[in-house]
Biopython code that builds the backbone (N, CA, C, O; Angstrom):
import numpy as np
from Bio.PDB.StructureBuilder import StructureBuilder

atoms = [
    (1, "MET", "N", (-30.111, 32.290, 0.057)),
    (1, "MET", "CA", (-30.201, 31.264, 0.733)),
    (1, "MET", "C", (-29.697, 29.918, -0.165)),
    (1, "MET", "O", (-29.108, 28.964, 0.344)),
    (2, "ARG", "N", (-30.045, 30.030, -1.603)),
    (2, "ARG", "CA", (-29.472, 29.046, -2.664)),
    (2, "ARG", "C", (-28.109, 29.278, -2.513)),
    (2, "ARG", "O", (-27.957, 28.309, -1.768)),
    (3, "ILE", "N", (-26.870, 29.797, -2.600)),
    (3, "ILE", "CA", (-25.883, 30.276, -2.165)),
    (3, "ILE", "C", (-25.025, 29.437, -0.653)),
    (3, "ILE", "O", (-23.878, 28.998, -0.567)),
    (4, "ILE", "N", (-26.091, 29.470, 0.326)),
    (4, "ILE", "CA", (-25.604, 28.714, 1.535)),
    (4, "ILE", "C", (-25.660, 27.222, 1.077)),
    (4, "ILE", "O", (-24.791, 26.355, 0.984)),
    (5, "LYS", "N", (-27.020, 27.242, 0.822)),
    (5, "LYS", "CA", (-27.293, 25.495, 0.197)),
    (5, "LYS", "C", (-25.692, 25.050, -0.500)),
    (5, "LYS", "O", (-24.778, 24.388, -0.007)),
    (6, "LEU", "N", (-25.824, 25.750, -1.891)),
    (6, "LEU", "CA", (-24.406, 24.903, -2.008)),
    (6, "LEU", "C", (-22.818, 25.015, -1.801)),
    (6, "LEU", "O", (-21.936, 24.368, -2.366)),
    (7, "SER", "N", (-22.683, 26.224, -0.633)),
    (7, "SER", "CA", (-21.645, 26.249, -0.066)),
    (7, "SER", "C", (-21.213, 24.970, 1.331)),
    (7, "SER", "O", (-20.149, 24.503, 1.738)),
    (8, "LEU", "N", (-22.757, 24.770, 1.734)),
    (8, "LEU", "CA", (-23.238, 23.736, 2.807)),
    (8, "LEU", "C", (-22.718, 22.335, 1.710)),
    (8, "LEU", "O", (-21.815, 21.627, 2.156)),
    (9, "ARG", "N", (-23.170, 22.062, 0.627)),
    (9, "ARG", "CA", (-22.482, 20.865, -0.133)),
    (9, "ARG", "C", (-21.641, 20.538, -0.655)),
    (9, "ARG", "O", (-21.455, 19.435, -1.170)),
    (10, "MET", "N", (-20.530, 22.021, -0.603)),
    (10, "MET", "CA", (-19.344, 21.897, -1.242)),
    (10, "MET", "C", (-18.085, 21.291, 0.505)),
    (10, "MET", "O", (-17.230, 20.409, 0.581)),
    (11, "MET", "N", (-18.519, 22.127, 1.387)),
    (11, "MET", "CA", (-18.375, 21.680, 2.670)),
    (11, "MET", "C", (-18.147, 20.362, 2.693)),
    (11, "MET", "O", (-17.098, 19.719, 2.694)),
    (12, "LEU", "N", (-19.563, 19.969, 2.717)),
    (12, "LEU", "CA", (-19.864, 18.386, 2.429)),
    (12, "LEU", "C", (-18.918, 17.544, 2.278)),
    (12, "LEU", "O", (-18.251, 16.834, 3.031)),
    (13, "LEU", "N", (-19.014, 17.898, 0.287)),
    (13, "LEU", "CA", (-18.235, 17.209, -0.147)),
    (13, "LEU", "C", (-16.635, 16.844, 0.284)),
    (13, "LEU", "O", (-16.104, 15.740, 0.406)),
    (14, "VAL", "N", (-16.122, 18.094, 0.451)),
    (14, "VAL", "CA", (-14.738, 18.452, 1.181)),
    (14, "VAL", "C", (-14.014, 17.867, 1.785)),
    (14, "VAL", "O", (-12.829, 17.567, 1.634)),
    (15, "PHE", "N", (-15.279, 17.541, 3.062)),
    (15, "PHE", "CA", (-14.785, 16.743, 4.274)),
    (15, "PHE", "C", (-15.181, 15.075, 3.989)),
    (15, "PHE", "O", (-14.326, 14.264, 4.345)),
    (16, "ALA", "N", (-16.163, 14.662, 3.500)),
    (16, "ALA", "CA", (-16.143, 13.413, 3.154)),
    (16, "ALA", "C", (-15.134, 13.198, 2.152)),
    (16, "ALA", "O", (-14.645, 12.078, 2.008)),
    (17, "LEU", "N", (-14.826, 14.059, 1.534)),
    (17, "LEU", "CA", (-13.416, 13.628, 0.647)),
    (17, "LEU", "C", (-11.957, 13.297, 1.715)),
    (17, "LEU", "O", (-11.176, 12.351, 1.822)),
    (18, "GLY", "N", (-12.117, 14.643, 2.393)),
    (18, "GLY", "CA", (-10.547, 14.129, 3.748)),
    (18, "GLY", "C", (-10.995, 12.786, 4.066)),
    (18, "GLY", "O", (-10.549, 11.759, 3.554)),
    (19, "VAL", "N", (-12.019, 12.871, 5.054)),
    (19, "VAL", "CA", (-12.111, 11.029, 5.667)),
    (19, "VAL", "C", (-12.179, 9.984, 5.075)),
    (19, "VAL", "O", (-11.919, 8.917, 5.631)),
    (20, "ALA", "N", (-12.537, 10.073, 3.852)),
    (20, "ALA", "CA", (-12.377, 8.595, 2.958)),
    (20, "ALA", "C", (-10.749, 8.480, 2.414)),
    (20, "ALA", "O", (-10.160, 7.408, 2.279)),
    (21, "GLY", "N", (-10.221, 9.692, 2.161)),
    (21, "GLY", "CA", (-8.790, 9.764, 2.305)),
    (21, "GLY", "C", (-7.987, 9.059, 3.257)),
    (21, "GLY", "O", (-6.965, 8.469, 2.907)),
    (22, "GLY", "N", (-8.465, 9.092, 4.662)),
    (22, "GLY", "CA", (-8.189, 9.082, 6.337)),
    (22, "GLY", "C", (-8.462, 7.444, 6.105)),
    (22, "GLY", "O", (-7.655, 6.542, 6.330)),
    (23, "CYS", "N", (-9.496, 7.347, 5.716)),
    (23, "CYS", "CA", (-9.813, 5.733, 6.544)),
    (23, "CYS", "C", (-8.871, 4.901, 5.268)),
    (23, "CYS", "O", (-8.216, 3.917, 5.611)),
    (24, "ALA", "N", (-8.846, 5.373, 3.745)),
    (24, "ALA", "CA", (-7.825, 4.542, 2.879)),
    (24, "ALA", "C", (-6.233, 4.423, 3.944)),
    (24, "ALA", "O", (-6.003, 3.325, 4.453)),
    (25, "HIS", "N", (-5.418, 5.382, 4.155)),
    (25, "HIS", "CA", (-4.884, 5.675, 4.449)),
    (25, "HIS", "C", (-4.295, 4.216, 6.352)),
    (25, "HIS", "O", (-3.370, 3.421, 6.516)),
    (26, "ARG", "N", (-5.116, 4.520, 6.964)),
    (26, "ARG", "CA", (-5.104, 3.505, 7.742)),
    (26, "ARG", "C", (-5.536, 2.431, 7.540)),
    (26, "ARG", "O", (-5.185, 1.567, 8.344)),
    (27, "ALA", "N", (-6.383, 2.054, 6.504)),
    (27, "ALA", "CA", (-6.397, 0.537, 6.242)),
    (27, "ALA", "C", (-5.105, 0.328, 5.353)),
    (27, "ALA", "O", (-4.863, -0.867, 5.525)),
    (28, "MET", "N", (-4.392, 0.699, 4.720)),
    (28, "MET", "CA", (-3.227, 0.191, 4.093)),
    (28, "MET", "C", (-2.079, 0.167, 4.999)),
    (28, "MET", "O", (-1.228, -0.718, 4.910)),
    (29, "ASP", "N", (-2.013, 1.253, 6.004)),
    (29, "ASP", "CA", (-1.113, 0.815, 7.151)),
    (29, "ASP", "C", (-1.314, -0.462, 7.897)),
    (29, "ASP", "O", (-0.296, -0.874, 8.452)),
    (30, "SER", "N", (-2.517, -1.268, 8.057)),
    (30, "SER", "CA", (-3.560, -1.704, 8.798)),
    (30, "SER", "C", (-3.021, -3.522, 7.858)),
    (30, "SER", "O", (-2.513, -4.610, 8.126)),
    (31, "ALA", "N", (-3.451, -2.944, 6.997)),
    (31, "ALA", "CA", (-3.226, -3.987, 5.864)),
    (31, "ALA", "C", (-1.453, -4.393, 6.057)),
    (31, "ALA", "O", (-1.260, -5.336, 6.825)),
    (32, "VAL", "N", (-0.492, -3.913, 5.581)),
    (32, "VAL", "CA", (0.689, -3.558, 5.682)),
    (32, "VAL", "C", (1.275, -4.536, 7.273)),
    (32, "VAL", "O", (2.212, -5.328, 7.371)),
    (33, "ALA", "N", (0.576, -4.203, 8.021)),
    (33, "ALA", "CA", (1.445, -4.335, 9.531)),
    (33, "ALA", "C", (0.640, -5.856, 9.885)),
    (33, "ALA", "O", (1.198, -6.648, 10.644)),
    (34, "SER", "N", (-0.629, -6.166, 9.308)),
    (34, "SER", "CA", (-1.040, -7.854, 9.444)),
    (34, "SER", "C", (-0.026, -8.149, 9.369)),
    (34, "SER", "O", (0.386, -8.006, 10.520)),
    (35, "TRP", "N", (1.102, -8.644, 8.533)),
    (35, "TRP", "CA", (1.602, -9.449, 8.291)),
    (35, "TRP", "C", (2.861, -9.356, 8.731)),
    (35, "TRP", "O", (3.723, -10.011, 8.144)),
    (36, "GLN", "N", (3.279, -8.376, 10.048)),
    (36, "GLN", "CA", (4.088, -8.712, 11.043)),
    (36, "GLN", "C", (4.326, -10.257, 11.883)),
    (36, "GLN", "O", (3.428, -10.976, 12.320)),
    (37, "ASN", "N", (5.575, -10.466, 11.940)),
    (37, "ASN", "CA", (5.958, -11.688, 12.684)),
    (37, "ASN", "C", (5.659, -13.538, 11.650)),
    (37, "ASN", "O", (5.971, -14.712, 11.848)),
    (38, "GLN", "N", (4.972, -12.830, 10.687)),
    (38, "GLN", "CA", (3.881, -13.601, 9.576)),
    (38, "GLN", "C", (5.799, -14.044, 8.226)),
    (38, "GLN", "O", (6.522, -13.182, 7.726)),
    (39, "PRO", "N", (5.975, -15.726, 8.087)),
    (39, "PRO", "CA", (6.494, -15.904, 6.838)),
    (39, "PRO", "C", (6.980, -15.384, 5.945)),
    (39, "PRO", "O", (7.096, -14.204, 6.274)),
    (40, "VAL", "N", (7.340, -15.519, 5.014)),
    (40, "VAL", "CA", (7.855, -14.794, 3.855)),
    (40, "VAL", "C", (7.051, -15.883, 3.114)),
    (40, "VAL", "O", (6.686, -15.350, 2.066)),
    (41, "SER", "N", (6.631, -17.064, 3.153)),
    (41, "SER", "CA", (6.077, -17.980, 2.292)),
    (41, "SER", "C", (4.293, -17.241, 2.092)),
    (41, "SER", "O", (3.740, -17.095, 1.002)),
    (42, "ALA", "N", (3.791, -16.936, 3.224)),
    (42, "ALA", "CA", (2.745, -17.052, 3.405)),
    (42, "ALA", "C", (2.287, -15.599, 2.677)),
    (42, "ALA", "O", (1.236, -15.625, 2.036)),
    (43, "VAL", "N", (2.810, -14.719, 2.731)),
    (43, "VAL", "CA", (3.271, -13.131, 2.183)),
    (43, "VAL", "C", (3.125, -13.715, 0.415)),
    (43, "VAL", "O", (2.218, -13.522, -0.395)),
    (44, "THR", "N", (4.027, -14.244, 0.324)),
    (44, "THR", "CA", (3.874, -14.242, -1.628)),
    (44, "THR", "C", (2.953, -15.582, -1.626)),
    (44, "THR", "O", (3.055, -16.011, -2.775)),
    (45, "ALA", "N", (2.196, -16.352, -0.969)),
    (45, "ALA", "CA", (0.988, -17.007, -1.373)),
    (45, "ALA", "C", (-0.066, -15.587, -1.245)),
    (45, "ALA", "O", (-0.751, -15.438, -2.257)),
    (46, "ALA", "N", (-0.235, -14.791, -0.416)),
    (46, "ALA", "CA", (-1.214, -13.959, -0.776)),
    (46, "ALA", "C", (-0.586, -12.754, -2.213)),
    (46, "ALA", "O", (-1.312, -12.363, -3.126)),
    (47, "TRP", "N", (0.619, -12.453, -2.070)),
    (47, "TRP", "CA", (0.387, -10.846, -2.813)),
    (47, "TRP", "C", (1.108, -11.553, -4.081)),
    (47, "TRP", "O", (0.711, -10.788, -4.960)),
    (48, "GLY", "N", (1.887, -12.487, -4.737)),
    (48, "GLY", "CA", (2.691, -12.921, -5.663)),
    (48, "GLY", "C", (3.951, -13.055, -5.262)),
    (48, "GLY", "O", (4.185, -13.169, -4.059)),
    (49, "GLN", "N", (4.868, -13.063, -6.106)),
    (49, "GLN", "CA", (6.390, -12.897, -5.699)),
    (49, "GLN", "C", (6.460, -11.554, -6.266)),
    (49, "GLN", "O", (5.888, -11.033, -7.224)),
    (50, "PRO", "N", (7.748, -10.919, -4.989)),
    (50, "PRO", "CA", (8.132, -9.163, -5.172)),
    (50, "PRO", "C", (8.664, -9.026, -6.396)),
    (50, "PRO", "O", (9.322, -9.712, -7.178)),
    (51, "SER", "N", (8.180, -7.911, -6.345)),
    (51, "SER", "CA", (9.538, -7.372, -7.639)),
    (51, "SER", "C", (10.161, -6.930, -8.070)),
    (51, "SER", "O", (10.385, -6.523, -9.210)),
    (52, "GLU", "N", (10.892, -6.934, -6.488)),
    (52, "GLU", "CA", (12.469, -7.014, -6.209)),
    (52, "GLU", "C", (12.454, -7.242, -5.087)),
    (52, "GLU", "O", (11.557, -6.973, -4.289)),
    (53, "GLU", "N", (13.967, -8.038, -4.796)),
    (53, "GLU", "CA", (14.127, -8.344, -3.423)),
    (53, "GLU", "C", (15.197, -7.816, -3.069)),
    (53, "GLU", "O", (15.962, -8.055, -4.004)),
    (54, "LEU", "N", (15.939, -7.040, -2.031)),
    (54, "LEU", "CA", (16.824, -5.780, -1.963)),
    (54, "LEU", "C", (17.368, -6.129, -0.302)),
    (54, "LEU", "O", (16.804, -6.227, 0.788)),
    (55, "LYS", "N", (18.949, -6.263, -0.861)),
    (55, "LYS", "CA", (19.880, -6.307, 0.601)),
    (55, "LYS", "C", (20.328, -4.988, 0.799)),
    (55, "LYS", "O", (21.318, -4.624, 0.165)),
    (56, "VAL", "N", (19.770, -4.212, 1.567)),
    (56, "VAL", "CA", (20.627, -2.605, 2.074)),
    (56, "VAL", "C", (20.896, -2.615, 3.376)),
    (56, "VAL", "O", (20.309, -3.171, 4.304)),
    (57, "SER", "N", (21.881, -1.916, 3.350)),
    (57, "SER", "CA", (22.512, -1.741, 5.163)),
    (57, "SER", "C", (22.062, -3.067, 6.280)),
    (57, "SER", "O", (21.494, -3.023, 7.371)),
    (58, "GLY", "N", (22.527, -4.085, 5.567)),
    (58, "GLY", "CA", (22.354, -5.152, 5.927)),
    (58, "GLY", "C", (20.616, -5.719, 6.453)),
    (58, "GLY", "O", (20.458, -6.526, 7.369)),
    (59, "LYS", "N", (19.495, -5.121, 5.685)),
    (59, "LYS", "CA", (18.751, -5.768, 5.894)),
    (59, "LYS", "C", (18.162, -6.481, 4.431)),
    (59, "LYS", "O", (18.415, -6.179, 3.265)),
    (60, "HIS", "N", (17.503, -7.274, 4.849)),
    (60, "HIS", "CA", (16.230, -7.747, 3.370)),
    (60, "HIS", "C", (14.793, -7.417, 3.252)),
    (60, "HIS", "O", (13.932, -7.604, 4.111)),
    (61, "LEU", "N", (14.659, -6.942, 2.166)),
    (61, "LEU", "CA", (13.365, -6.258, 1.747)),
    (61, "LEU", "C", (13.330, -6.520, 0.585)),
    (61, "LEU", "O", (14.068, -6.203, -0.348)),
    (62, "LEU", "N", (12.268, -7.234, 0.660)),
    (62, "LEU", "CA", (11.031, -7.080, -0.221)),
    (62, "LEU", "C", (9.610, -6.397, -0.750)),
    (62, "LEU", "O", (8.532, -6.107, -0.230)),
    (63, "LEU", "N", (10.273, -6.290, -2.221)),
    (63, "LEU", "CA", (9.880, -4.651, -2.688)),
    (63, "LEU", "C", (8.358, -5.063, -3.683)),
    (63, "LEU", "O", (8.461, -6.183, -4.184)),
    (64, "TRP", "N", (7.238, -4.457, -3.964)),
    (64, "TRP", "CA", (6.192, -4.855, -4.578)),
    (64, "TRP", "C", (6.033, -3.724, -4.826)),
    (64, "TRP", "O", (5.888, -2.836, -3.985)),
    (65, "ASN", "N", (6.037, -3.569, -6.204)),
    (65, "ASN", "CA", (5.123, -2.379, -7.265)),
    (65, "ASN", "C", (3.897, -2.197, -8.192)),
    (65, "ASN", "O", (3.769, -2.772, -9.273)),
    (66, "THR", "N", (3.252, -1.570, -7.796)),
    (66, "THR", "CA", (2.110, -1.864, -8.567)),
    (66, "THR", "C", (1.674, -0.547, -9.254)),
    (66, "THR", "O", (1.212, 0.463, -8.724)),
    (67, "TYR", "N", (1.899, -0.766, -10.407)),
    (67, "TYR", "CA", (1.358, 0.307, -11.501)),
    (67, "TYR", "C", (-0.098, 0.305, -12.155)),
    (67, "TYR", "O", (-0.671, -0.667, -12.646)),
    (68, "ASP", "N", (-0.526, 1.502, -12.059)),
    (68, "ASP", "CA", (-2.332, 0.867, -13.347)),
    (68, "ASP", "C", (-3.007, -0.730, -13.240)),
    (68, "ASP", "O", (-3.584, -1.401, -14.095)),
    (69, "GLY", "N", (-2.483, -1.188, -11.006)),
    (69, "GLY", "CA", (-3.042, -1.979, -10.864)),
    (69, "GLY", "C", (-2.235, -3.564, -11.405)),
    (69, "GLY", "O", (-2.632, -4.659, -11.008)),
    (70, "LYS", "N", (-1.377, -3.430, -12.106)),
    (70, "LYS", "CA", (-0.191, -4.100, -12.488)),
    (70, "LYS", "C", (1.063, -4.745, -11.631)),
    (70, "LYS", "O", (1.892, -4.000, -11.110)),
    (71, "LEU", "N", (1.139, -6.054, -11.531)),
    (71, "LEU", "CA", (3.077, -5.695, -10.811)),
    (71, "LEU", "C", (3.572, -5.586, -12.227)),
    (71, "LEU", "O", (3.301, -6.085, -13.319)),
    (72, "ALA", "N", (4.649, -4.475, -11.588)),
    (72, "ALA", "CA", (6.064, -4.647, -12.141)),
    (72, "ALA", "C", (6.700, -5.056, -12.186)),
    (72, "ALA", "O", (7.143, -5.094, -11.038)),
    (73, "LEU", "N", (7.591, -5.803, -13.089)),
    (73, "LEU", "CA", (8.954, -6.231, -12.798)),
    (73, "LEU", "C", (9.808, -5.373, -12.924)),
    (73, "LEU", "O", (9.818, -4.289, -13.507)),
    (74, "PRO", "N", (10.837, -6.144, -12.101)),
    (74, "PRO", "CA", (12.553, -5.031, -11.929)),
    (74, "PRO", "C", (12.992, -4.032, -13.687)),
    (74, "PRO", "O", (13.180, -2.835, -13.904)),
    (75, "ASP", "N", (13.001, -5.086, -14.472)),
    (75, "ASP", "CA", (13.464, -4.488, -15.609)),
    (75, "ASP", "C", (12.214, -3.623, -16.364)),
    (75, "ASP", "O", (12.506, -3.155, -17.464)),
    (76, "GLN", "N", (11.232, -3.445, -15.999)),
    (76, "GLN", "CA", (9.980, -3.045, -16.712)),
    (76, "GLN", "C", (10.079, -1.624, -16.699)),
    (76, "GLN", "O", (10.569, -1.235, -15.639)),
    (77, "LYS", "N", (9.732, -0.522, -17.655)),
    (77, "LYS", "CA", (9.779, 0.706, -17.846)),
    (77, "LYS", "C", (9.079, 0.827, -16.633)),
    (77, "LYS", "O", (8.447, -0.222, -16.508)),
    (78, "ARG", "N", (8.867, 1.566, -15.679)),
    (78, "ARG", "CA", (8.079, 2.569, -14.606)),
    (78, "ARG", "C", (7.273, 3.487, -15.005)),
    (78, "ARG", "O", (7.715, 4.410, -15.689)),
    (79, "PRO", "N", (6.222, 3.437, -14.734)),
    (79, "PRO", "CA", (5.519, 4.940, -16.035)),
    (79, "PRO", "C", (5.817, 5.576, -14.445)),
    (79, "PRO", "O", (6.407, 5.201, -13.432)),
    (80, "VAL", "N", (4.964, 6.871, -14.927)),
    (80, "VAL", "CA", (4.121, 7.861, -13.893)),
    (80, "VAL", "C", (3.573, 7.502, -13.584)),
    (80, "VAL", "O", (3.193, 6.570, -14.292)),
    (81, "PRO", "N", (2.492, 7.722, -11.719)),
    (81, "PRO", "CA", (1.661, 7.421, -11.715)),
    (81, "PRO", "C", (0.260, 7.109, -12.232)),
    (81, "PRO", "O", (0.042, 7.385, -13.411)),
    (82, "PRO", "N", (-0.793, 6.529, -11.446)),
    (82, "PRO", "CA", (-0.949, 6.071, -10.475)),
    (82, "PRO", "C", (0.210, 4.405, -9.846)),
    (82, "PRO", "O", (0.730, 3.574, -10.592)),
    (83, "ASP", "N", (0.246, 4.432, -8.868)),
    (83, "ASP", "CA", (1.320, 3.924, -8.615)),
    (83, "ASP", "C", (0.694, 3.375, -6.836)),
    (83, "ASP", "O", (-0.073, 3.982, -6.089)),
    (84, "CYS", "N", (1.493, 1.834, -6.598)),
    (84, "CYS", "CA", (1.399, 1.905, -4.497)),
    (84, "CYS", "C", (2.073, 0.854, -4.736)),
    (84, "CYS", "O", (1.737, 0.025, -5.581)),
    (85, "VAL", "N", (3.474, 0.743, -3.754)),
    (85, "VAL", "CA", (4.783, 0.786, -3.053)),
    (85, "VAL", "C", (4.324, -0.471, -2.017)),
    (85, "VAL", "O", (3.682, -0.070, -1.046)),
    (86, "ARG", "N", (4.543, -1.851, -2.070)),
    (86, "ARG", "CA", (4.520, -1.899, -0.264)),
    (86, "ARG", "C", (5.494, -2.690, -0.391)),
    (86, "ARG", "O", (5.828, -3.508, -1.248)),
    (87, "LEU", "N", (6.137, -2.149, 1.110)),
    (87, "LEU", "CA", (7.899, -2.953, 1.368)),
    (87, "LEU", "C", (7.573, -3.860, 2.419)),
    (87, "LEU", "O", (6.625, -3.653, 3.177)),
    (88, "LEU", "N", (8.529, -5.140, 2.519)),
    (88, "LEU", "CA", (8.301, -5.774, 3.802)),
    (88, "LEU", "C", (9.869, -5.652, 4.227)),
    (88, "LEU", "O", (10.678, -5.222, 3.405)),
    (89, "GLU", "N", (10.182, -5.953, 5.237)),
    (89, "GLU", "CA", (11.779, -6.132, 5.524)),
    (89, "GLU", "C", (11.297, -7.667, 6.191)),
    (89, "GLU", "O", (10.142, -8.052, 6.375)),
    (90, "VAL", "N", (12.691, -8.461, 6.511)),
    (90, "VAL", "CA", (12.359, -9.873, 6.644)),
    (90, "VAL", "C", (13.598, -10.050, 7.479)),
    (90, "VAL", "O", (14.601, -9.400, 7.187)),
    (91, "ASN", "N", (13.603, -10.956, 8.585)),
    (91, "ASN", "CA", (14.652, -11.145, 9.531)),
    (91, "ASN", "C", (15.525, -12.804, 8.934)),
    (91, "ASN", "O", (15.232, -13.560, 8.008)),
    (92, "ARG", "N", (16.457, -12.845, 9.781)),
    (92, "ARG", "CA", (17.179, -13.904, 9.371)),
    (92, "ARG", "C", (16.136, -15.275, 9.041)),
    (92, "ARG", "O", (16.258, -16.126, 8.160)),
    (93, "SER", "N", (15.216, -15.148, 9.962)),
    (93, "SER", "CA", (14.607, -16.879, 10.097)),
    (93, "SER", "C", (13.180, -16.884, 9.449)),
    (93, "SER", "O", (12.310, -17.713, 9.716)),
    (94, "GLY", "N", (12.999, -15.383, 8.165)),
    (94, "GLY", "CA", (12.374, -15.690, 7.728)),
    (94, "GLY", "C", (10.638, -15.115, 7.439)),
    (94, "GLY", "O", (9.777, -15.243, 6.569)),
    (95, "ARG", "N", (10.828, -14.330, 8.963)),
    (95, "ARG", "CA", (9.467, -13.720, 9.222)),
    (95, "ARG", "C", (9.989, -12.294, 8.625)),
    (95, "ARG", "O", (11.053, -11.906, 8.143)),
    (96, "ILE", "N", (8.474, -11.590, 8.944)),
    (96, "ILE", "CA", (8.149, -10.261, 8.493)),
    (96, "ILE", "C", (8.526, -9.513, 9.792)),
    (96, "ILE", "O", (8.129, -9.858, 10.905)),
    (97, "VAL", "N", (9.337, -8.450, 9.541)),
    (97, "VAL", "CA", (9.759, -7.737, 10.612)),
    (97, "VAL", "C", (8.819, -6.511, 10.977)),
    (97, "VAL", "O", (8.342, -6.473, 12.112)),
    (98, "THR", "N", (8.509, -5.423, 9.987)),
    (98, "THR", "CA", (8.628, -4.202, 9.936)),
    (98, "THR", "C", (7.950, -4.089, 8.462)),
    (98, "THR", "O", (8.343, -4.942, 7.665)),
    (99, "GLY", "N", (6.868, -3.041, 7.926)),
    (99, "GLY", "CA", (6.631, -2.409, 6.877)),
    (99, "GLY", "C", (5.810, -1.395, 6.338)),
    (99, "GLY", "O", (4.800, -1.067, 6.960)),
    (100, "THR", "N", (6.121, -0.817, 5.202)),
    (100, "THR", "CA", (5.827, 0.414, 4.983)),
    (100, "THR", "C", (4.945, -0.015, 3.525)),
    (100, "THR", "O", (4.760, -1.116, 3.008)),
    (101, "TRP", "N", (4.456, 1.505, 3.084)),
    (101, "TRP", "CA", (3.775, 1.388, 1.810)),
    (101, "TRP", "C", (3.913, 2.573, 1.450)),
    (101, "TRP", "O", (4.376, 3.347, 2.288)),
    (102, "ASP", "N", (3.551, 3.110, 0.061)),
    (102, "ASP", "CA", (3.556, 4.449, -0.299)),
    (102, "ASP", "C", (3.012, 4.433, -1.802)),
    (102, "ASP", "O", (3.197, 3.443, -2.510)),
    (103, "GLY", "N", (2.310, 5.610, -2.282)),
    (103, "GLY", "CA", (1.328, 5.651, -3.456)),
    (103, "GLY", "C", (0.441, 6.178, -3.352)),
    (103, "GLY", "O", (-0.257, 6.216, -2.339)),
    (104, "ASN", "N", (0.261, 6.678, -4.300)),
    (104, "ASN", "CA", (-1.157, 7.069, -4.783)),
    (104, "ASN", "C", (-2.448, 6.723, -5.716)),
    (104, "ASN", "O", (-3.283, 7.364, -6.353)),
    (105, "ASP", "N", (-2.103, 5.144, -5.403)),
    (105, "ASP", "CA", (-3.589, 4.390, -6.227)),
    (105, "ASP", "C", (-3.159, 3.063, -5.189)),
    (105, "ASP", "O", (-3.282, 1.947, -5.693)),
    (106, "CYS", "N", (-2.729, 3.132, -3.959)),
    (106, "CYS", "CA", (-3.417, 2.142, -2.777)),
    (106, "CYS", "C", (-5.119, 2.442, -2.456)),
    (106, "CYS", "O", (-5.739, 3.425, -2.051)),
    (107, "PRO", "N", (-5.455, 1.218, -2.814)),
    (107, "PRO", "CA", (-7.034, 0.426, -2.935)),
    (107, "PRO", "C", (-7.420, 0.295, -1.361)),
    (107, "PRO", "O", (-8.617, 0.559, -1.253)),
    (108, "GLY", "N", (-6.943, 0.037, -0.325)),
    (108, "GLY", "CA", (-6.974, 1.132, 1.154)),
    (108, "GLY", "C", (-8.482, -0.581, 1.584)),
    (108, "GLY", "O", (-8.475, -1.810, 1.508)),
    (109, "TRP", "N", (-9.075, 0.082, 1.832)),
    (109, "TRP", "CA", (-9.929, -1.188, 2.581)),
    (109, "TRP", "C", (-10.250, -2.534, 1.439)),
    (109, "TRP", "O", (-10.099, -3.731, 1.682)),
    (110, "PHE", "N", (-10.730, -1.910, 0.152)),
    (110, "PHE", "CA", (-10.994, -3.077, -0.530)),
    (110, "PHE", "C", (-9.662, -3.982, -1.274)),
    (110, "PHE", "O", (-9.719, -5.053, -1.879)),
    (111, "SER", "N", (-8.464, -3.103, -0.969)),
    (111, "SER", "CA", (-7.070, -3.900, -1.687)),
    (111, "SER", "C", (-6.814, -5.830, -1.618)),
    (111, "SER", "O", (-6.219, -6.527, -2.441)),
    (112, "GLY", "N", (-7.533, -6.270, -0.295)),
    (112, "GLY", "CA", (-7.683, -7.813, -0.112)),
    (112, "GLY", "C", (-5.673, -8.464, 0.225)),
    (112, "GLY", "O", (-5.277, -9.602, -0.028)),
    (113, "TRP", "N", (-4.652, -7.112, 0.930)),
    (113, "TRP", "CA", (-3.891, -7.306, 1.210)),
    (113, "TRP", "C", (-3.431, -7.514, 2.383)),
    (113, "TRP", "O", (-2.291, -7.409, 2.835)),
    (114, "SER", "N", (-4.509, -7.850, 2.894)),
    (114, "SER", "CA", (-4.280, -7.896, 4.540)),
    (114, "SER", "C", (-4.311, -9.614, 4.675)),
    (114, "SER", "O", (-4.933, -10.430, 3.996)),
    (115, "ARG", "N", (-3.309, -9.833, 5.924)),
    (115, "ARG", "CA", (-3.407, -11.297, 6.620)),
    (115, "ARG", "C", (-4.896, -11.928, 6.736)),
    (115, "ARG", "O", (-5.059, -13.035, 7.250)),
]
sb = StructureBuilder()
sb.init_structure("model")
sb.init_model(0)
sb.init_chain("A")
sb.init_seg("    ")
for serial, (resi, resn, name, xyz) in enumerate(atoms, 1):
    if name == "N":
        sb.init_residue(resn, " ", resi, " ")
    sb.init_atom(name, np.array(xyz, "f"), 0.0, 1.0, " ", f" {name:<3s}", serial, name[0])
structure = sb.get_structure()
């Protein structure tokens, strides 16, 4: 009986961690998507200046790299994770077209990164 209770507790813990990870993923997707059609000035007012600004294949991209919760500058040595990268594409009129994110340390629901 004791082994069954322990097994059930372990299964519940694994399930809870999986759900929490999925929620954080959807929250970050939602936070990045909330900036679509917004002006760049609104994003930079909320997120600060991007770590990097890139022109790739005719696209204008803004990139925010966060390592250990600190915004990394382009010339800084990049440490090994934890990290969170946010990338937004800007159109010619200065509005956000689309965005994405990646990393193992994105704060999800509590990021404050939504519009």
